[in-house]
C-alpha positions as CSV (number, residue, x, y, z in Angstrom):
1,M,-13.5,-17.8,26.3
2,L,-9.8,-16.9,27.4
3,F,-8.1,-14.0,26.0
4,C,-4.4,-12.9,26.2
5,I,-2.9,-9.8,25.6
6,P,-0.8,-10.6,22.5
7,V,3.3,-10.0,22.5
8,Y,4.6,-10.3,18.9
9,A,8.4,-11.5,18.6
10,Q,10.4,-9.1,16.5
11,D,12.7,-11.8,15.6
12,A,10.1,-14.0,14.1
13,V,12.1,-13.6,10.6
14,E,15.4,-14.2,12.1
15,D,14.0,-17.2,13.7
16,L,12.7,-18.4,10.4
17,F,15.8,-17.7,8.8
18,Q,18.0,-19.6,11.3
19,A,15.8,-22.7,10.6
20,L,16.5,-22.5,6.7
21,A,20.1,-21.3,6.8
22,G,21.6,-24.5,7.4
23,E,19.3,-26.4,5.0
24,I,19.5,-24.2,1.7
25,P,22.9,-23.3,0.4
26,A,23.5,-19.5,-0.3
27,A,23.9,-20.2,-3.8
28,E,20.3,-21.4,-4.2
29,L,19.0,-18.8,-2.1
30,E,20.2,-15.8,-0.1
31,L,18.4,-15.1,3.4
32,V,18.3,-11.0,3.9
33,P,16.3,-9.5,6.6
34,N,16.2,-6.3,4.8
35,L,15.9,-6.4,0.9
36,N,16.6,-2.6,0.7
37,E,19.8,-2.3,2.4
38,R,22.7,-0.1,0.4
39,D,25.3,-2.4,0.9
40,L,23.7,-5.4,-0.7
41,G,26.0,-7.0,-3.9
42,S,24.8,-8.0,-7.3
43,L,21.8,-10.3,-7.5
44,D,23.5,-13.6,-8.0
45,A,21.0,-15.7,-6.5
46,P,17.3,-15.5,-5.5
47,R,16.9,-13.4,-1.9
48,L,14.3,-14.0,0.3
49,G,13.8,-11.2,3.0
50,G,11.6,-7.9,4.3
51,F,11.4,-4.4,3.7
52,A,12.4,-1.6,5.4
53,D,9.1,0.3,4.8
54,L,6.9,-2.8,5.8
55,P,7.6,-3.1,9.3
56,P,6.0,-5.9,11.5
57,G,2.4,-5.0,11.7
58,G,2.2,-3.2,8.7
59,Y,-0.7,-4.7,7.2
60,P,-1.5,-4.3,3.7
61,T,-4.4,-1.3,2.7
62,S,-7.4,-1.9,0.6
63,A,-5.4,-0.8,-2.3
64,E,-2.6,-3.0,-1.9
65,I,-4.8,-6.0,-1.4
66,E,-6.5,-5.1,-4.6
67,A,-3.3,-4.9,-6.4
68,W,-1.7,-8.3,-5.1
69,E,-5.0,-10.3,-5.8
70,A,-5.2,-8.6,-9.5
71,A,-1.5,-9.6,-10.0
72,F,-2.4,-13.5,-8.4
73,R,-5.5,-13.9,-10.4
74,A,-3.5,-12.7,-13.5
75,G,-1.1,-15.6,-13.1
76,E,2.0,-12.9,-12.3
77,I,2.8,-13.7,-8.6
78,G,2.1,-16.4,-6.1
79,G,2.1,-16.5,-2.3
80,L,3.3,-18.4,0.6
81,A,1.9,-18.3,4.1
82,V,4.2,-19.6,6.9
83,I,3.3,-20.1,10.5
84,S,5.2,-22.0,13.6
85,D,3.5,-25.6,13.9
86,T,-0.3,-25.2,14.1
87,A,-0.4,-28.2,16.7
88,N,-3.2,-30.2,15.0
89,V,-5.4,-26.5,14.5
90,S,-6.5,-25.8,10.9
91,F,-4.0,-23.9,9.4
92,L,-6.5,-20.7,8.7
93,E,-7.6,-20.9,12.5
94,S,-4.2,-20.7,13.8
95,W,-3.3,-17.9,11.6
96,L,-6.2,-15.8,12.3
97,G,-6.5,-16.7,15.9
98,D,-3.3,-17.7,17.8
99,F,-1.5,-14.6,18.8
100,E,1.5,-16.5,20.1
101,R,2.6,-17.4,16.5
102,E,3.8,-14.9,14.0
103,Q,2.2,-14.8,10.5
104,L,4.6,-14.6,7.9
105,F,3.6,-14.0,3.9
106,V,6.1,-14.5,1.1
107,S,5.1,-12.7,-2.1
108,F,7.0,-13.9,-5.3
109,A,7.0,-14.1,-9.2
110,V,5.4,-17.2,-10.7
111,D,8.8,-17.8,-12.4
112,D,10.0,-18.5,-8.8
113,V,7.8,-21.0,-7.6
114,E,10.5,-23.8,-7.3
115,T,12.4,-21.4,-4.8
116,A,9.1,-20.9,-3.2
117,L,8.2,-24.4,-2.7
118,L,11.8,-25.1,-1.7
119,V,11.2,-22.6,1.3
120,A,8.0,-24.5,2.0
121,R,9.6,-27.7,2.2
122,I,12.6,-26.9,4.4
123,A,10.3,-24.7,6.7
124,G,8.1,-28.0,6.9
125,Q,11.0,-29.8,8.2
126,Q,12.0,-27.3,10.8
127,G,9.0,-27.3,12.6
128,Y,6.6,-24.7,10.7
129,E,3.8,-25.1,8.5
130,A,3.9,-23.4,5.0
131,L,0.8,-23.1,2.8
132,P,1.9,-22.1,-0.9
133,F,-0.7,-20.4,-3.0
134,R,-1.3,-21.0,-6.8
135,L,-4.5,-20.1,-8.9
136,D,-6.2,-23.4,-8.7
137,D,-5.9,-23.5,-4.9
138,G,-9.2,-23.7,-3.1
139,F,-7.8,-21.2,-0.2
140,S,-8.2,-17.4,-0.6
141,A,-4.7,-16.2,-1.0
142,G,-5.8,-12.5,-0.3
143,E,-7.5,-13.3,3.0
144,F,-3.8,-14.4,4.2
145,Y,-2.1,-11.7,2.6
146,A,-4.0,-9.3,4.3
147,T,-3.9,-10.5,7.7
148,A,0.0,-11.0,7.5
149,Q,2.2,-9.4,10.2
150,Y,5.2,-9.9,8.2
151,R,5.5,-9.0,4.6
152,L,8.3,-10.7,3.0
153,A,9.3,-11.5,-0.8
154,I,11.5,-13.4,-3.1
155,D,13.9,-10.9,-5.0
156,S,15.3,-12.3,-8.1
157,R,15.7,-11.2,-11.7
158,A,12.4,-12.3,-12.9
159,A,10.5,-10.7,-9.9
160,R,12.5,-7.0,-10.8
161,R,10.9,-7.5,-14.5
162,L,7.5,-7.7,-13.4
163,R,5.3,-4.6,-14.4
164,T,2.9,-4.4,-11.1
165,D,1.4,-2.4,-8.7
166,V,2.5,-5.2,-6.0
167,T,3.9,-3.2,-3.0
168,E,6.4,-5.9,-2.3
169,M,7.4,-6.2,-6.3
170,E,7.7,-2.5,-6.6
171,L,10.2,-2.4,-3.4
172,L,12.4,-4.9,-5.0
173,G,15.8,-3.2,-6.2
174,E,15.3,0.1,-4.3
175,R,17.9,1.3,-1.8
176,L,17.5,3.0,1.4
177,R,17.8,6.5,0.8
178,R,21.3,8.0,2.5
179,D,21.0,8.6,6.3
180,S,17.6,7.4,6.3
181,A,15.7,4.2,7.5
182,S,13.6,4.5,4.3
183,V,13.8,4.2,0.2
184,F,11.1,7.3,0.3
185,R,11.8,10.9,0.6
186,D,8.7,11.0,2.5
187,P,8.2,7.8,4.5
188,P,4.5,8.4,6.2
189,N,2.9,9.0,2.7
190,R,4.8,6.2,1.0
191,D,1.4,5.4,-0.5
192,D,0.7,8.6,-2.2
193,R,4.7,9.7,-2.2
194,S,3.3,13.2,-0.9
195,L,0.1,14.8,0.2
196,S,-2.0,15.4,-3.1
197,R,-3.0,18.8,-3.7
198,N,-6.5,18.6,-2.8
199,E,-5.4,17.2,0.9
200,P,-5.2,19.5,4.3
201,R,-1.9,20.4,5.2
202,I,0.0,18.4,7.8
203,F,-1.5,20.1,11.2
204,R,-1.6,18.7,15.0
205,K,-4.5,20.3,16.7
206,I,-2.7,20.8,20.0
207,T,-0.9,23.8,18.3
208,L,-4.3,25.6,18.6
209,G,-3.6,25.9,22.3
210,D,-6.5,25.7,24.7
211,E,-8.2,27.7,27.5
212,F,-4.9,27.6,29.6
213,N,-2.1,26.9,27.1
214,Q,-1.2,29.6,24.4
215,P,-1.4,28.7,20.7
216,T,1.8,28.3,18.8
217,I,0.5,28.0,15.3
218,E,0.5,31.1,12.8
219,E,-3.0,31.7,11.5
220,I,-1.8,31.7,7.6
221,V,-1.1,27.9,8.0
222,V,-4.2,26.7,10.2
223,P,-5.9,24.4,7.9
224,G,-8.8,24.8,9.8
225,G,-11.8,23.1,9.2
226,I,-11.9,19.7,11.1
227,A,-8.8,18.2,13.2
228,L,-9.4,14.9,15.1
229,G,-6.5,13.9,17.2
230,E,-7.7,11.8,20.2
231,S,-7.3,8.5,21.0
232,A,-10.2,6.6,22.6
233,E,-10.3,5.7,26.4
234,L,-11.8,2.3,27.3
235,D,-12.7,0.7,30.5
236,F,-10.9,-2.4,30.0
237,V,-8.0,-3.8,28.1
238,P,-8.7,-4.5,24.3
239,V,-7.1,-7.7,23.0
240,E,-8.7,-8.5,19.9
241,L,-11.1,-6.8,17.2
242,V,-13.3,-8.9,15.4
243,F,-15.6,-7.8,12.1
244,D,-18.3,-10.4,11.7
245,G,-19.7,-9.1,8.2
246,D,-22.1,-6.3,9.8
247,S,-20.4,-4.6,13.2
248,F,-17.5,-5.0,15.3
249,I,-16.8,-7.0,18.6
250,L,-14.2,-6.0,21.1
251,H,-12.5,-8.5,23.2
252,G,-10.6,-8.0,26.4
253,I,-9.5,-8.0,29.8
254,D,-10.8,-6.0,32.9
255,S,-8.1,-3.9,34.0
256,A,-9.2,-3.4,37.6
257,S,-9.8,-7.3,38.4
258,G,-7.9,-9.0,35.7
259,T,-11.3,-10.7,34.6
260,N,-10.4,-12.5,31.4
261,G,-12.9,-13.1,28.3
262,I,-14.7,-9.7,28.1
263,S,-16.6,-9.5,24.9
264,R,-18.4,-6.1,23.9
265,R,-20.2,-5.6,20.7
266,L,-20.0,-2.0,19.3
267,P,-22.6,0.1,18.2
268,G,-24.0,-0.9,14.8
269,D,-23.2,1.7,11.8
270,D,-23.0,1.5,8.2
271,P,-20.0,-0.5,7.4
272,A,-18.9,1.9,4.3
273,T,-18.7,4.5,6.9
274,L,-16.5,2.4,9.5
275,K,-14.4,1.5,6.7
276,S,-13.8,5.2,5.8
277,L,-13.0,6.4,9.6
278,F,-11.0,3.2,9.7
279,D,-8.9,4.5,6.9
280,L,-9.0,7.8,8.0
281,S,-7.5,7.0,11.3
282,S,-4.6,4.8,9.9
283,R,-3.7,7.7,7.6
284,S,-3.8,10.2,10.2
285,I,-1.1,8.1,12.4
286,R,0.9,7.4,9.0
287,T,1.0,11.2,8.1
288,R,1.1,12.3,11.8
289,S,-1.8,14.9,11.1
290,D,-4.8,15.5,12.7
291,A,-6.4,17.5,9.9
292,V,-9.5,16.2,8.2
293,V,-11.1,18.8,6.2
294,D,-11.1,22.5,5.5
295,L,-12.9,24.7,3.5
296,D,-11.4,28.0,2.5
297,I,-13.0,31.5,2.4
298,D,-13.9,30.7,-1.3
299,R,-15.2,27.2,0.0
300,R,-12.5,25.5,-2.0
301,V,-12.2,21.9,-0.6
302,S,-9.2,20.4,1.0
303,I,-10.2,16.8,2.4
304,S,-7.9,13.8,3.6
305,S,-7.6,11.2,0.7
306,A,-9.2,8.6,3.1
307,L,-12.5,10.5,2.9
308,R,-12.6,11.5,-0.9
309,D,-15.9,10.5,-2.4
310,T,-17.3,9.0,0.6
311,G,-20.7,9.4,2.4
312,A,-18.7,10.2,5.6
313,G,-16.5,12.7,3.6
314,F,-19.3,14.5,2.4
315,A,-20.7,14.5,6.1
316,F,-17.5,16.3,7.4
317,L,-17.7,19.0,4.7
318,F,-21.3,19.7,5.7
319,A,-20.4,19.9,9.2
320,D,-17.4,22.4,8.5
321,T,-19.9,24.9,7.1
322,L,-22.3,25.1,10.1
323,P,-20.4,27.3,12.6
324,F,-20.7,30.3,10.4
325,E,-24.4,29.5,9.8
326,H,-24.9,30.0,13.2
327,L,-22.3,32.8,14.4
328,D,-21.8,34.9,11.5
329,Y,-21.6,38.0,13.4
330,L,-18.0,37.7,15.1
331,P,-15.2,39.5,13.8
332,V,-13.0,36.3,13.3
333,T,-11.6,34.7,10.1
334,K,-11.6,31.0,10.7
335,S,-13.6,28.5,12.6
336,V,-12.2,24.8,13.5
337,I,-14.1,22.1,15.0
338,I,-11.9,19.8,17.2
339,D,-12.2,16.5,19.4
340,T,-11.3,17.2,23.2
341,G,-11.9,13.5,24.4
342,V,-13.3,10.4,23.7
343,S,-14.4,7.7,26.3
344,W,-15.9,4.2,25.4
345,S,-17.6,2.2,28.2
346,R,-20.2,-0.3,28.8
347,S,-23.9,0.5,28.2
348,G,-25.7,2.0,31.2
349,V,-27.8,-1.4,31.5
350,E,-25.9,-3.8,33.9
351,S,-26.4,-6.7,31.9
352,S,-25.5,-5.2,28.4
353,L,-22.8,-6.2,26.2
354,L,-22.8,-3.2,24.1
355,Q,-20.2,-0.9,24.1
356,E,-21.2,3.1,24.2
357,F,-19.1,6.3,24.1
358,E,-19.1,9.8,24.6
359,T,-17.2,12.4,22.5
360,G,-16.2,15.9,23.9
361,F,-15.8,18.3,21.0
362,E,-15.0,22.4,20.7
363,V,-15.9,24.6,17.9
364,R,-13.4,27.2,18.0
365,F,-13.4,30.9,16.1
366,L,-10.1,32.1,15.5
367,S,-8.3,35.3,14.5
368,A,-4.5,36.4,14.4
369,D,-3.2,38.5,16.8
370,S,-0.3,41.2,16.1
371,M,2.2,38.7,15.6
372,R,0.1,36.7,13.4
373,I,-0.4,33.6,15.7
374,A,-3.9,32.3,15.5
375,Q,-5.9,32.9,18.8
376,T,-9.1,31.3,19.8
377,R,-11.3,34.2,20.1
378,L,-14.1,32.0,21.5
379,A,-14.7,28.2,21.8
380,L,-18.0,26.3,22.5
381,E,-17.8,23.2,24.2
382,Y,-19.8,20.1,23.5
383,E,-20.3,16.5,24.4
384,Y,-21.9,13.9,22.4
385,D,-23.7,10.5,24.0
386,S,-23.7,7.6,21.4
387,A,-26.4,5.9,23.2
388,S,-29.0,8.7,22.9
389,G,-27.3,10.2,19.6
390,T,-27.7,13.6,21.4
391,V,-25.5,16.5,21.8
392,R,-25.2,18.5,25.1
393,Y,-24.0,22.3,25.2
394,D,-21.5,22.3,28.2
395,G,-20.1,26.0,28.0
396,N,-17.9,28.4,26.4
397,W,-14.5,30.1,27.1
398,G,-12.4,33.2,25.1
399,R,-12.1,36.8,24.8
400,Y,-15.2,37.1,22.6
401,V,-17.5,35.3,25.3
402,S,-19.3,38.6,25.8
403,R,-20.3,38.8,22.2
404,L,-21.8,35.8,22.2
405,R,-25.6,36.7,21.5
406,E,-28.0,35.5,23.6
407,S,-30.5,34.4,20.6
408,T,-27.6,32.4,19.1
409,D,-28.8,28.9,18.7
410,V,-25.6,27.1,20.4
411,D,-27.9,23.9,21.2
412,G,-28.9,24.0,17.3
413,L,-25.2,23.9,16.4
414,G,-24.5,21.2,18.7
415,A,-27.1,18.9,17.3
416,G,-26.2,19.7,13.9
417,L,-22.6,18.1,14.7
418,A,-24.2,15.2,16.0
419,E,-22.9,13.0,13.0
420,F,-19.4,14.8,13.1
421,A,-19.1,13.5,16.8
422,R,-20.1,10.2,16.4
423,Y,-17.5,9.7,13.5
424,A,-15.2,11.1,16.0
425,G,-15.6,8.8,18.5
426,W,-15.2,5.9,16.0
427,V,-11.9,7.6,14.6
428,A,-10.7,7.9,18.4
429,L,-11.4,4.2,19.0
430,F,-9.7,2.9,15.7
431,R,-6.6,5.3,16.2
432,R,-5.9,3.8,19.8
433,L,-6.5,0.1,18.7
434,E,-3.9,0.7,16.1
435,Q,-1.5,2.6,18.4
436,D,-1.9,-0.4,20.7
437,A,-1.3,-3.1,18.3
438,V,-4.6,-4.6,18.9
439,P,-4.9,-7.5,16.8
440,F,-7.3,-7.4,14.0
441,L,-7.4,-10.4,12.2
442,K,-10.8,-12.2,12.4
443,G,-12.9,-10.4,9.5
444,R,-10.1,-7.9,8.7
445,Y,-10.1,-9.3,5.2
446,Q,-13.8,-8.7,4.4
447,F,-13.6,-5.3,6.0
448,M,-10.7,-4.1,4.0
449,K,-12.8,-5.3,0.7
450,I,-15.7,-3.1,1.5
451,D,-16.4,-0.2,-1.0
452,K,-16.6,2.8,0.9
453,G,-17.2,4.9,-2.4
454,G,-20.4,6.9,-2.0
455,R,-21.4,10.7,-2.3
456,E,-18.8,12.8,-4.3
457,T,-17.0,15.3,-2.3
458,P,-16.7,18.5,-4.4
459,R,-13.6,20.5,-5.2
460,R,-15.7,23.6,-4.4
461,F,-18.4,23.2,-1.4
462,R,-21.5,25.4,-2.4
């Protein structure tokens, strides 16, 4: 199989609008690239356009998919999938597998179905294929919505009257904030409007410094606990991620030889856990924060909303309790577990198509200096190997190295953090793939529908 590095055109919406402009009078439909522009006039005719806060590649979250499908089943909205000519390939196959074609999806109120059908008809005449969705269709409208690179909508009085949780419908009529490219006060948290009260504060682990660089963060605002901020290194160039219902397959190109058609199966893991870690990585990118979980001195819990009430979230909470169970004698006030590097490569077996990984991580013990800056007094270094599932202790550094007792079970601490390290490897991979805009369309809908709910994460961890 031949794979290509996808290059998405930023002007796909503009191209569609140019194709429609000469055929649809403005009195019937206005074409507006950004429906949230501040200088738009009164809504005299329906408008077709995109949104400031839904950029290309801003795929819907699980909650957004659920809300869209609920409104669709209730007969409140419809959908229109648009793609350039599929060249005699099935619509769904071309939509999910041809990265040279941009996927555009239009949401609309059911009262605007005639306008949507007009767009579909004219687009079809101009070299596009357009597939409208209504309740009696056999296609899964939600799968197209979940995998659309461009999310558009028809703005109309009927659409604005809808009382729905569908993101596109909620954004209609909103205007950009002054001197901003967003309609929200806090754009990274548009799904939550702001970090919840029980979520760790925004935090970058780089501010902790390292063995050779001074920290820059005050102890009082170190959220501590666990922070993951690494992006994985890979031994080939990834070009497509596929979920087959149980596990992931990563397709790519050999960066050294240029060999095409590389396919690696990623290690098996619980799908609900993978969904939790996928959401954590995505939320970390949106909020620009590495913070995962924190337990304060009274063991009150702060945890990323992506992990709340999940098995993975509970495992992270448990991991956060381990450092002081093994080193309760140090004159420090805080422990922080951070990832320091993640590397994915083919399994050591020459003929293997399995991809494995190694996770480097540190357990830091902190206290404040006279300037209230958080200083790492002792750091324990570890490396996790996914093939064996084991953790190796690699050494230590810090002013309190001499206070590390020989009787301390540093190997036992590392072994107890093996699950954390496995999760960290996945988070780093998902972060790398999202940062590099590696397409994940095949199986995305099924993956996003996974119920990740599991063990309740308590407000106070005993």
